[in-house]
C-alpha positions as CSV (number, residue, x, y, z in Angstrom):
1,M,3.2,6.3,-20.0
2,N,0.5,7.3,-17.5
3,G,2.5,7.6,-14.2
4,F,2.7,10.7,-12.0
5,H,5.9,12.0,-13.4
6,A,4.6,11.6,-17.0
7,A,1.5,13.5,-16.0
8,R,3.5,16.3,-14.4
9,R,5.6,16.6,-17.6
10,A,2.5,16.7,-19.7
11,C,1.0,19.4,-17.5
12,E,4.2,21.5,-17.6
13,A,4.3,21.1,-21.4
14,A,0.7,22.2,-21.6
15,G,1.5,25.4,-19.7
16,A,0.3,24.5,-16.2
17,H,2.4,25.4,-13.2
18,P,3.9,22.1,-11.8
19,D,3.6,21.2,-8.2
20,A,6.9,20.2,-6.6
21,T,5.5,18.4,-3.6
22,G,3.3,15.8,-5.1
23,R,2.1,14.7,-1.7
24,P,-0.8,12.2,-1.9
25,L,-4.2,13.7,-1.1
26,E,-4.8,10.5,0.9
27,L,-2.1,11.6,3.4
28,Q,-3.4,15.1,3.6
29,R,-6.9,14.2,4.7
30,D,-7.9,14.0,8.4
31,A,-8.3,10.3,9.2
32,S,-11.2,11.2,11.6
33,A,-13.1,13.2,9.0
34,E,-16.1,10.9,9.3
35,P,-17.7,11.7,12.7
36,P,-18.2,8.7,15.0
37,R,-21.8,7.7,15.3
38,L,-24.2,5.1,16.5
39,V,-26.6,4.0,13.7
40,P,-30.0,2.5,14.6
41,A,-30.6,-0.7,12.7
42,E,-33.4,-3.2,12.5
43,A,-32.7,-6.6,14.1
44,L,-33.0,-9.5,11.7
45,E,-32.5,-12.7,13.7
46,S,-34.0,-11.7,17.1
47,D,-35.9,-8.9,18.7
48,V,-32.7,-7.4,20.1
49,L,-29.0,-7.7,19.4
50,R,-27.6,-10.9,20.9
51,V,-24.4,-12.9,20.9
52,R,-24.1,-16.4,19.5
53,A,-21.3,-18.8,18.8
54,A,-20.4,-19.2,15.1
55,G,-19.8,-22.9,15.6
56,P,-16.7,-25.1,15.2
57,A,-14.3,-24.7,12.3
58,D,-15.5,-26.8,9.3
59,G,-12.6,-26.2,6.9
60,A,-14.7,-23.9,4.7
61,L,-12.7,-21.1,3.2
62,V,-13.5,-18.1,0.9
63,S,-12.4,-18.7,-2.7
64,A,-11.0,-15.3,-3.5
65,F,-10.2,-11.8,-2.2
66,L,-11.0,-8.4,-3.8
67,D,-9.4,-5.1,-2.9
68,G,-8.6,-1.8,-4.5
69,R,-5.9,0.9,-4.3
70,Q,-5.9,4.6,-5.1
71,E,-3.5,7.4,-5.2
72,S,-4.1,11.1,-6.0
73,R,-1.6,13.9,-6.1
74,V,-1.7,17.6,-7.1
75,V,0.5,17.5,-10.2
76,A,0.2,21.1,-11.3
77,H,-1.8,24.3,-10.9
78,A,-3.7,26.6,-13.2
79,G,-3.5,29.8,-11.1
80,L,-4.7,28.6,-7.7
81,V,-6.8,25.7,-9.1
82,P,-5.1,22.3,-8.6
83,I,-4.8,19.7,-11.4
84,V,-4.8,16.3,-9.8
85,W,-3.3,13.1,-11.1
86,G,-5.1,10.0,-10.0
87,H,-4.2,6.3,-10.3
88,V,-6.6,3.5,-9.2
89,G,-6.6,-0.2,-9.4
90,A,-8.5,-3.3,-8.2
91,V,-7.6,-7.0,-8.2
92,V,-9.2,-10.3,-7.4
93,R,-6.8,-12.9,-6.0
94,Q,-8.1,-16.5,-6.2
95,R,-7.0,-19.6,-4.2
96,S,-5.3,-22.2,-6.4
97,D,-3.3,-25.1,-5.0
98,R,-2.7,-23.3,-1.7
99,R,-1.5,-20.2,-3.5
100,L,-3.1,-17.0,-4.4
101,V,-3.2,-16.1,-8.1
102,T,-4.8,-13.3,-10.0
103,W,-8.3,-14.4,-11.2
104,P,-8.5,-14.3,-15.0
105,G,-9.5,-10.8,-16.0
106,G,-9.3,-9.9,-12.3
107,L,-6.8,-6.9,-12.5
108,R,-8.1,-3.5,-13.6
109,M,-6.4,-0.1,-13.5
110,R,-7.0,3.5,-14.6
111,A,-4.9,6.6,-14.5
112,G,-5.4,10.2,-15.6
113,L,-6.0,13.8,-14.6
114,W,-8.9,15.4,-12.7
115,A,-9.6,19.2,-12.9
116,P,-12.6,21.6,-12.9
117,R,-13.1,22.5,-16.6
118,P,-14.8,25.9,-16.0
119,A,-11.8,27.0,-13.9
120,I,-9.2,26.0,-16.5
121,P,-8.3,28.2,-19.5
122,P,-9.7,26.5,-22.6
123,G,-6.3,26.3,-24.3
124,L,-4.8,24.6,-21.3
125,W,-7.7,22.2,-21.0
126,S,-7.4,21.2,-24.6
127,A,-3.6,20.6,-24.2
128,L,-4.1,18.5,-21.1
129,Q,-6.9,16.5,-22.8
130,A,-4.6,15.7,-25.7
131,A,-1.8,14.6,-23.3
132,Q,-3.7,12.5,-20.7
133,P,-7.2,11.1,-19.9
134,L,-8.9,14.1,-18.3
135,T,-12.0,14.2,-16.1
136,D,-14.1,17.3,-15.3
137,L,-14.5,17.7,-11.6
138,A,-17.3,20.2,-12.2
139,D,-19.1,17.5,-14.1
140,G,-20.2,19.9,-16.8
141,E,-21.8,22.3,-14.3
142,A,-21.1,26.0,-13.9
143,I,-19.2,26.8,-10.8
144,G,-19.4,29.8,-8.4
145,D,-16.9,30.9,-5.8
146,V,-15.0,27.8,-4.8
147,H,-12.0,27.8,-2.4
148,P,-9.0,26.1,-4.2
149,F,-8.7,23.5,-1.4
150,A,-12.3,22.5,-2.0
151,W,-11.1,21.0,-5.3
152,H,-8.7,18.8,-3.4
153,D,-11.7,17.2,-1.7
154,R,-13.6,16.9,-4.9
155,A,-10.6,15.3,-6.6
156,Y,-10.1,12.9,-3.7
157,H,-13.7,11.7,-3.8
158,A,-13.7,11.5,-7.6
159,V,-10.6,9.3,-7.6
160,Q,-12.2,7.3,-4.8
161,E,-15.3,6.8,-6.9
162,A,-13.1,5.6,-9.8
163,R,-11.5,3.0,-7.6
164,E,-14.9,1.9,-6.3
165,D,-16.1,1.6,-9.9
166,L,-13.3,-0.8,-10.6
167,E,-14.1,-2.8,-7.5
168,R,-17.7,-2.9,-8.4
169,S,-17.0,-4.1,-11.9
170,L,-14.8,-6.9,-10.6
171,A,-17.4,-8.0,-8.0
172,D,-20.1,-7.9,-10.7
173,A,-17.9,-10.1,-13.0
174,W,-17.5,-12.6,-10.1
175,V,-21.2,-12.8,-9.5
176,A,-21.8,-13.4,-13.2
177,A,-19.5,-16.5,-13.0
178,P,-19.1,-17.4,-9.3
179,A,-16.5,-19.8,-8.1
180,G,-17.2,-19.8,-4.4
181,V,-17.4,-16.9,-1.9
182,L,-15.6,-13.7,-2.7
183,Y,-14.2,-11.8,0.3
184,V,-14.4,-8.0,-0.3
185,D,-12.3,-5.6,1.7
186,G,-14.8,-3.1,3.1
187,G,-18.6,-2.9,2.7
188,L,-20.3,-4.6,-0.2
189,P,-20.0,-2.6,-3.5
190,K,-22.8,-0.3,-4.5
191,A,-24.3,-2.7,-7.1
192,E,-27.7,-4.4,-6.5
193,R,-26.7,-7.7,-8.2
194,V,-23.6,-7.9,-6.0
195,A,-25.5,-6.9,-2.8
196,R,-28.1,-9.6,-3.4
197,S,-25.6,-12.3,-4.3
198,L,-24.9,-15.2,-1.9
199,D,-21.4,-15.4,-3.4
200,V,-20.0,-12.1,-2.1
201,L,-19.0,-11.1,1.5
202,G,-17.9,-7.7,2.7
203,V,-15.7,-7.3,5.7
204,V,-15.3,-3.9,7.3
205,K,-12.2,-3.2,9.4
206,T,-13.0,0.3,10.8
207,H,-15.8,1.3,13.1
208,R,-16.4,5.1,12.9
209,S,-20.1,4.0,12.5
210,L,-21.4,1.3,14.9
211,Y,-24.7,-0.3,13.9
212,V,-25.8,-1.1,17.4
213,P,-28.0,0.7,20.0
214,S,-26.2,2.4,22.9
215,D,-27.3,-0.3,25.3
216,A,-25.6,-3.0,23.3
217,L,-22.1,-1.4,23.3
218,G,-21.1,-3.6,26.2
219,L,-22.1,-6.6,24.2
220,L,-19.6,-5.7,21.5
221,A,-16.9,-5.1,24.1
222,G,-17.4,-8.5,25.5
223,L,-17.6,-10.4,22.2
224,A,-15.1,-13.3,22.3
225,V,-13.2,-15.0,19.5
226,G,-15.5,-17.4,17.7
227,E,-18.6,-15.4,18.6
228,R,-20.7,-13.1,16.5
229,T,-23.6,-10.8,17.1
230,T,-27.0,-11.5,15.5
231,A,-27.6,-9.7,12.3
232,V,-29.2,-6.3,11.6
233,R,-30.4,-4.6,8.4
234,V,-28.1,-1.8,7.2
235,T,-29.8,0.6,4.9
236,S,-28.5,3.6,3.0
237,A,-29.9,5.9,0.3
238,R,-26.8,5.2,-1.8
239,R,-27.0,1.5,-2.1
240,T,-29.0,-1.7,-1.6
241,A,-29.7,-2.7,2.0
242,V,-27.6,-5.6,3.4
243,A,-27.5,-7.8,6.4
244,S,-24.6,-7.1,8.8
245,W,-23.1,-8.4,12.0
246,Y,-20.0,-8.2,14.1
247,A,-17.4,-11.0,14.8
248,R,-14.1,-11.1,16.8
249,R,-11.0,-12.4,15.0
250,H,-8.5,-12.0,17.8
251,D,-8.6,-11.9,21.6
252,A,-9.1,-8.3,22.9
253,R,-8.3,-9.0,26.6
254,G,-5.9,-6.3,27.8
255,R,-6.3,-4.3,24.5
256,D,-8.7,-1.8,23.0
257,P,-12.2,-3.3,23.1
258,L,-12.5,-3.0,19.3
259,F,-9.3,-4.9,18.8
260,G,-9.8,-7.7,16.3
261,L,-13.4,-6.7,15.7
262,V,-14.8,-6.8,12.1
263,R,-18.2,-6.1,10.7
264,L,-19.5,-8.5,8.0
265,E,-21.9,-7.6,5.3
266,A,-23.9,-10.1,3.2
267,A,-27.1,-10.4,1.2
268,L,-30.4,-10.0,3.1
269,P,-32.4,-13.1,3.9
270,D,-35.1,-12.1,1.4
271,G,-37.4,-15.2,1.1
272,E,-34.8,-17.3,3.0
273,P,-36.1,-19.2,6.1
274,P,-34.7,-17.7,9.3
275,A,-32.9,-20.9,10.2
276,A,-31.2,-21.0,6.8
277,F,-30.1,-17.4,7.1
278,T,-28.6,-18.0,10.6
279,A,-26.8,-21.0,9.2
280,R,-25.4,-18.9,6.3
281,A,-24.3,-16.1,8.6
282,D,-22.6,-18.7,10.9
283,R,-20.8,-20.3,8.0
284,L,-19.6,-16.9,6.6
285,T,-18.4,-16.0,10.0
286,R,-16.4,-19.2,10.3
287,M,-14.8,-18.4,6.9
288,V,-13.8,-15.0,8.1
289,L,-12.4,-16.4,11.4
290,A,-10.4,-19.0,9.4
291,E,-8.7,-16.1,7.6
292,A,-7.2,-14.8,10.9
293,A,-4.2,-17.0,10.2
294,P,-1.7,-16.6,8.8
295,L,-1.3,-13.1,10.3
296,A,-1.2,-10.2,7.8
297,L,2.1,-9.0,9.3
298,P,3.9,-6.7,9.2
299,D,0.9,-4.6,8.4
300,P,-0.3,-2.8,11.6
301,R,-3.9,-3.6,10.6
302,W,-3.2,-7.3,11.0
303,P,-5.8,-7.8,13.8
304,V,-8.6,-7.0,11.4
305,M,-7.0,-7.7,8.0
306,A,-7.0,-11.0,6.1
307,Y,-3.7,-12.2,4.7
308,G,-5.5,-12.5,1.3
309,I,-6.3,-8.7,1.4
310,R,-2.7,-7.9,2.2
311,D,-1.7,-10.0,-0.8
312,C,-4.1,-8.0,-3.0
313,E,-2.5,-4.8,-1.7
314,E,1.0,-6.1,-2.4
315,V,0.0,-7.0,-6.0
316,L,-1.5,-3.6,-6.6
317,R,1.5,-1.8,-5.1
318,A,3.8,-3.8,-7.4
319,V,1.8,-3.2,-10.6
320,M,0.9,0.5,-9.9
321,G,4.3,1.5,-8.7
């Protein structure tokens, strides 16, 4: 067994001091840890950001949905140093006869322990390694003075990276044998082949970073259902550049101006005629807007969440416990 309680028993048997709380690190982190920012971005379809109608619904739907789930808890301590149990999973749910089913080979999971090897007594490390999959948070490097809580952050990010690895592997498998457009919850995975594929679409639900100039914020606030912004190039040192634009899924009148607003990510129009890229962006937008119903209730994120992503989460919650 590789669940949390089994990991806690293994740590206790190995001689580590068990942690009685087991509160997920995901709940201990400040939701606003990422500072809000406006990010300059190069316009792709026009000289400045503009609004355009995505066009009438044409019945086109995405073929499948990809989402991941993670959980990380302090399971024990070696002195003041935390030993963290992590559990991650990712799934692709594909449309089939009006139902969502798990794509063949489309469910992947991983569980184990994360701890900094240089801060753990060698005997305890060996005992833990014999009992559970164990990952070194120090990544083989010598460590200096580190506050114990800093290991919480390192563990959280390490487990997050493990989840992203599973999502990336599933997206890459889809690109290798595409069966339509794959709707990914969040930005496009950090894999060049995925980021360049016309068969993968990322949909971002949160907006701590806004890829618009300050003089275009009113444009976002006024975006209506069925409209999108023109696209910009989103670049990062950590992944392949992508095209991105905003669209409104639900009417924001009388609500927060970001209500129902999502940001789409897709492959850049490298070598693609401008008119062809605009048609592709319009079609992908219509696909996302079509996923506004049925509502992903009772999840409070329903204004920006597709029902297919909620289905992925329910599947992962069921199989991961």
